[in-house]
Phi, psi and omega in degrees: 000322179296325176302314179296315181296316180294317178297318182297316182296314183291317184291331178298312179294320179299320179297310180298312182296319180297318177296322179295316180295318180295328183294334182252026180306128182102341177259104188296315183295313180291324177298317179299308182298310182293325177297315179294316179300316177301313181297318178297314181296323179298316179295318179298314180294321177300312181299319181296312185289327177293319177300316183292321189264339182241354178053049177208164175278123182285076184298336180293339180253004176295126188301133178223095183304314180299321180295317178297316180298318179297319179297316181298314183296319177296314182298316179295317183294317182292316181289327176296325175296319176303310182293325177298317179295321179294317181296315181300329178268019174066033179254352180228130184235125181265128181259344181149203181275152180263231187233131177292320181291326177296323179299316181294318180295317177301318178303313184299306185284336179290315183297323179290318184293311184288325177297317177299311181297319181292321179290328179287308189275319179265317182292320182256294188299305183296313185298315182289317178295321181298321182302329183260322188247002177089169186296313189295314181291320180295320178296315181296315182297311185288327178293318179297316179296322179297319178293317180296323178305325184278357177293337180278352180288157176301145176063020180282148177222172176298325178296315179296324178297322179295315179294324177292321179300318183275303186287338177257292184300311181294314182294313183291321180292319179293329177297319177290318179300325182282329186250337179061026169229139181287346186285339175287309177296326176298313180296319181295316181296316180296312182301317180296307183292322180293320176298320183299308183261314184290328182258303187272348174071033179252170179294149178245112178053042177089349183260134175286155185227162175300154180300130182264208184299319183250147174259096182225157180225153177254150178205147180127193183292155176299324182297325182279313190253344185089357177064213183293338181285336181110171185301341180296339179265012180271159178296328180296317179292321179297315180296316179297320180295320179296315182295311181295321178299316177299319179297314180294322179292325176295319178296319178298321179294315181299324182274000179070034184252010174271122186265121176291162181297133176059027181248001186272079180291332180249141179312131186298330182301337181291347178298344179287346182260000000 
């Protein structure tokens, strides 16, 4: 029941916020403001509903600026590596500078979208499932669901869903498992998506975005560039996702944060303390 209540509360705010952001499409300043407001409200509602349904302080959502910053830096660095590999293989061509207003607009809708997805998939689904079934099953289940969710996106294929499940679901979930704070995966997700559209100007999960910092285009095979879905469906993104996931899982193991099945007598979020 708490799973349903938590999902309903977070998704209600996400729905209203998403509609508001969509309604001001093209207005960079309003998109930025509404995106940030939506993200803040979702975190507030998440913390409130967890307190009500679990009778505990949601330490996993307690704001941690350094954790957020680390996540953003990792996300930007990893995706930049992906794009560098694509460019070296003649799959990305830079035409010049993009748009400053587009950059601001990308920031606004990205911060709202990634905060929503992280609270739903890592904050609610993974955390609740992990308490009963352990880290490995919870990670696999939520990663698969994360990939399947993106099948409804434009230009999606089974291959793109697989890459999103691994490079997105696996990487982001393992980041939470290793750190036990939602701010690392939120930052990582933001850094990845913002670099994708806001810096390199490519499609994000099949969706076109306003022109970002750079005016660049991809060309070549789908395996190299990800095709119409964007670089997330490329072999480079898949490889980067596997490597980062493995690093975070090794870190989680060293820190004793991998939860065996049915062994979580205390809420897993308390491992942050």
